[in-house]
N, C-alpha and C positions, 0 to 999 in steps of 0.2 A: 610345183607341188601345191595341191589345194590344202586349205586349212582343214583341220580334222572335224570342225563343227559345221562345215559347209555341206549341206545336203544336196543331192542331185535333184533337179526339178521333177523327175519321174518319181523319186522317193517321196518328195513333198506331196505330190498329187495322190500317191497311193496312201499316204498317212492321212491326208484330208478325207479321202473317200472312206477309209476305215473309221475315222472319227464320226463322220456323218451317218454311216450305216449303224454304228454302235449306238448313237443317240436315237436314231429312228427305231431300232429294235428295243431299246430300253423304254421309249415312250409307248410303243405298241404293247409290250408286256405290262407296263403300268396301267394302260387303258383297259386291258383285259382283266387284270386283277381288280381294278376299281369297279368295272362293270359287274363282275360276279359278286363283289362285296356289297354294292349299293343298288343292284338291279331291282331288288324288292321295293325300293323307294322310288326309283326313277321310272320304271315301267308304269305303275299306276298314275304317276303325275303326268306322264306323256299321254296316257289314255284320256285323262280328264282334259288336258289342254287341247287335244285333237277333236274332242267331241263338241267343243264350242264353236 
């Protein structure tokens, strides 16, 4: 009989994938929120930097 806290390797892989995708989705949402929050400052700065 296996120990109750021993996870199946497939379960560990599934949990790892879920954690990675959750972090990716959170970073994506944070990036979109920050873009809309600060785009008024970032876009003109990028425009000035690319003109040089």
